[in-house]
Phi, psi and omega in degrees: 000320180296324180291324175300310181297320179297314178303315178297318181290324179294312181297320178297331184253005183277156176069216179290151179290150180302119177078004185295326181250013187306305185296317180291335182264012182248134175243127181254120185248129179223162181253110183293348177279346185262130183303132178069004181296318179293318177300318179294318178301316182291322177300310180303309184300314178300311182294330184256004183057033176281128180305148182298332179284000176262007176262134176226130177270125174241099180296121182209181180297154174270358176295150180291326180231146177224162179289164182302315182298315178294323178296316178298317186283330186249344182235298184299309182296307177301328175293318176299316176303317178297319177299321179287310185297323182270009177054044179270349175247148168244129184258149173288148175283152182138177182283332180256115180295131180218129180285126182249342175209156187216127181282344182256125178249345181224134174239121177263113178263114182272167179312134178109346176273116181283158174259154173290143182293150185293341180257025184276346182093175182288158181288000000 
């Protein structure tokens, strides 16, 4: 039992400190077309010390669910573009682009960001 406790403590304190990089590693995504979404994003970022450059507005539908094509065009695609433009990804060298490191570990989707509908098929 002591070994289990020791292992848990070692794992808990290995690498980065718990929460030490949380604000810089967080991206807050909101829908500017949805009432109060931006206000909520700014409030969340302020309370969690997330830098303002980690807030991203994705204008999209106010529906709770959207089709796969609309999801790809209004959420997934623009989010990928943001990761590239803001240099949040590092790519491996070679002919086929592959992400080898990522500065963002957490993405917070606020109220107003729709999900792809369950019957849309695979991405």
